[in-house]
N, C-alpha and C positions, 0 to 999 in steps of 0.2 A: 044364832049359832053359825049360820053361813057367813054372815058379815064378820063375826069374830074370827072364824077360820082364815078368811082372806087376809085379815089384818095381821094375824100372828104367824102365818106360814113363812113369810120371808125371814122372820127372826129365828125360827126353829129349823129351817132347811139345812144350815151348815151342820147340824147335829146328825143328820142322816147321811152326810157325805162319807165316802171311804177315805181312809188315811193314805191312799196310794199317791205317791209323788210322781212327777214327770220322770220318765226313764226307769221307773220301778214297776214290777208286775207281781201281784200277789196270788194270781190264780194258779191253776194246775200248770205244770211245765215250767214254773219259774226257776231261775238258776242263780246261784251265788247270792243268797240272801234277798232274793226278789228283784235284783237288777237285771235288765235285759242285756244279753251279750252283744258286744261290738263286733261287727264284721270287719275282718282285716285279711291281708294276704301274707302268707308265710314263705320264707326263703330258707331252705335247708342248707346249712353250711357244709361244704365239701372241700377237700384239698384243691387248691387252684394254683396256677402258675402266673406270677405277676412279673411284668417287665416294666422297668423305668425307662421311659423314652424321652428324647428331646426332639421336638418338632421345630423345624426352622425352614426358612426360604432361602434359596441360593440362586446363583447364576452359573451357567456354563461358560468357561473361558477357554480360549485356545491355549495349547501348551506353549506356543511361540507365535508372535505376531509382530510384523514390522512393515512400515511404509518405505519402500525402496526408492532411493534417489542416487544420482551420480555424485561422486566426490569432487568433480570439477565441472566447469561450464563448457558448452560447445553445442554443435549441431548434431542431432540424432541421425545417424546414418543407417541404423539397423535395429529392428525389434524382432526377437527370435523366439517368442513364446506365444502360445495360444491362450486366450482368456479362459479362466476356470479349469485349467488343467494342472496335473501334478508335476512338480518340478523337483529335480534332485539337487542335493547340495553341490555348489560349485558350478552349476549349469549357467551358461551365458544367456542373459535375458535381453540385453540391449547394449548398444555401443555408440560412442560419440566419435566424431571425426578426429583421427589421430595422425594424419599425414604429416603435419609439421614436426611432430615428435618423432615419427619414424625416420624422417630425413635427418634430424639431429642425431638420432641413434646411429644411423649409417655413417655419418661423418665422424663421430667419436670412435666407432669401431675401426675405421680406417686409420685414424690417428694412433689408436692404441697399438695397431700392428707395427707401425713405424717405430714407436717408442719402445716396444718390446725388443725389436731388433737392436736398437741403440743400447738398451740396457744389457743385452746379451754380450755385445762387443765390449762395453765398458767393464763388465764383470770379468771378462777374460783378461783385459789389460790390468785390472786391479790385482788379479791373482799373480801377475808377473811384476807387480810393482811398477808398471809403466805409467800409471796415473795416480793422482791423489784420491784419498778416500772421499774428499769433498766433491770431486767431480762425479764420482759414481753415485753419491747420495742425491745429487741434483737430478740425475736421470731417473733414479728409482722413485723419487718423490713425484716427478712428472707422470710416471706411469701410474702410480697410485691415485693421483688426481684425476686422470682420465678414467680409470676404473670406477671411481666414485661418481663421476659425471654420468657414466653409462648406467650405473645403478639408479641414479636419480631419474634419468629419462625413462628407464624401464618402469619405475614406480609410477611416473606420470602417465605412461601408456596404460598401466593396469587401472588407473583411476578412470580412464575413458570406457572401461568395460563394467557393466553392471551384472554381477553374478549372485546367485542365490546363496545366502549365508547358511541356510538349512533346508532340508527337504520339506515340502509342504504343497499347498495349493495356491496358485495365484488367482487374484480377483480380476476386476475389470481394469484395463490399462487407462491411464489418464493423459496420455500424450501420443502423438502420431509421429511417424518417421518424417524427418525433414524439419521438425520443430527445434527451436533453440531451447536447451535445458540448462538450468542453473543448479546449484547445490540445494536450492529450496524447492525445486520442481519434483513433485511426486510422480513416479513412473507407474508403480503398481503396488498393491498390497499383497504380501505373502503371509499365509496363515498355516500353521501346523495344527491339525485337528486330531492327531493320533500320537499320544493320548490327549484327553481333555481334562481340564481342571474344574472342580466344583468349589466355588467359594460361598461360604455360608457363615452365619454368626451364631454363637452360643452364649447363654448367660454366663457371667463371670464366675459364678459359684461352681461351674462345671469345668473351669479351666484346667484344674489338676487331674481330671478324669479322662478328658479327651486328649490323647497324646499321639505322636506319629505312629502309624500302623493301626490306629483305631478304625474298625469297619463301620461304614454307614450304608444306607440304602436311600435312593432317591427316585422320584417319579417325574415323568415328563408328560405333558398333555399330548394325547394322540397315541400313546403307547399303553397297552394293557398291563404289561409286566413292569416290575421294578428293576432298577439297575443297582449294582453293588460297586462300591469304591472304597479306597482306604485313605485316611488322612496322612499327608506327608509333611505338612508344615502348619504351624500355629503362630499367629502374630504375638510377639512378646508383650505388647501393650494393650490395655483395655481401653475401649472407646469411652471417653469421659461422658459424652452426651447420652449414649444408649446403654452404658454399662454392660457391653457385650464384647466378646473377643472374636476376631475373625480367624477362621480355619480354612484350609484348602485340602481337597482330596483329589486323587487321580483316578480316572476311569480309562481303561485301555482303549475303548472305542476302536476296536480292531477293524470292524466293518465300516467305520465312519458313518454310522446311521444317525448319530447326534451331531447337531451343528452348534457352534459357539453362539453365545448370546441368548440362549433359551432360558426360560424360567424353570427352576427345579424345586420340588417339595422334598426336603431332606428330613430323614429320620435316623436318629442315632440311639442305639440301645446302650444304656449305661450299666444296668444290672438286671439280673433275673433271679427271682425267688421261687424255689420249688416248694410245693405243699404249704402254701400260705393260707391263712384264714383271712378271707376278704369278704367285704360286704358292699352292697350298693351304696353309693354316696348319699342317696336320699334317706337312708335308714339311720344315719348318724345324727344325734341331737346334741348340739353344743350347749354347755351350761357354764355358769360362772366358775365352778370349781373343776371343770374338765369336760369330758364328753361321755355320753351314755347311749345305750340302745335298749330296745325292748325285745324280749324273747317270749315265746309261747311255752308255758309250763303248766301242765295239768289243767288246761282250759282257761288259764288266766294269764294276764300280761305281767311280766316281771322285768323291772328295770335293772340294768347292769352297767357299772362303770367300766370303761374300756380305755386302753392305751393304743393309740394309732401309730402306724408306721408309714410305709410307702403309699403315696396317693397317685392315682391315675385319673383319667377323665371320667370314668364311670364307677370305679371301685376304690376302696380304702383298705389297706392291710390292718388287721387287728392283731397286735402283739400280745396283749393280755386282756382277759375278760370273757372271751368266748372260746368254744371248743367245736371241733368237727361234730356234726350231728345236731347241733342246736338249731332250733327253728326261729329264725329272726322275723320280726314283724316289720313289714316294709310300707304299709299303708295306714292311714288314719293315725299318723304319728302324733299329731297335736292333741288328739283325744285320749290317748293311752295314759293310764295311770296304774300304779302298782295294785295287783290283785283285782284288776278290772276283768270281768268275764269276757272272753274273746272267742269268737267262732271263726274258723278259717274258711274263707270262701275259695281261695286258690292257694296252691303250694307249688313253688318253683324250686327245681333242683337241676344241676348240670354237673355231671361227673367229669366232663372234659372242658371245663371252663378255663379260658385263657384271657386274662385282662391285661391291657396295655394302656 
């Protein structure tokens, strides 16, 4: 009998097994037809404020910048600016030797005085019909020619003076007094840093939304706070390679705390939605026929088809399919099924959530 029992036991053992399957429980405390509940996190939907933002990188540019040089050649006889100082518009910065031109000017002025006296006498004689009109015209033409020569010399003298075309700050000078300068010789760089320009690029699809007057904010390394500026110009052409369009904004830079050439992180807010239904990005499940989410309903998971709207880095707007107060399931997404028992281990809610 013992030997018979040993031989027959393996064959009749399955008859004594319970019909319990993995993942099911038949004992006391079972839930949902014997299935064990799945632990998941809940997210209570509350009204949120969503902002559609563009993030870009840009550069700070001076309002005006120029490398100053003389309009003529000659020996530098004077440098009248200190490096790194503010300069007003029209201020004399440097000068080339103009003694030969001054001598020519003096000679022409003396000639002009004599010709003016001749012209005066000829005009009196013409009034008395003592001379012909042709004789007077010759003297008048000579006077006009001398006046034109004087204007030409004065213009050449002005070319020997280097003056600031606008107010700004001069950099380091590149020439010393006594050196010979040509029209290609750079004397100093003049930069206007008040205001500053912020140049940045935006995707082409936003070209119609970002217009002159559009506000932006930007951040600079080393500064804890953000700076505000307004767009003043947009390039009319889209870059073929990057499919972006270049825009420029103006920052007053009243205290000149920012310097041109620095890197800027630019942020532009396109739209703002009040009281939006938004969910975390990880809770959305893409499918062939659309997108859906799972909500917690009477202890079970329930799938709902949704229509999405605005997307940000961390949240997605739900236009249809969910309502305020719904408890969204945000974890164990791949294991969720309709009517699957669920037990919430954590519940997240934020009455003042702002997503960007």
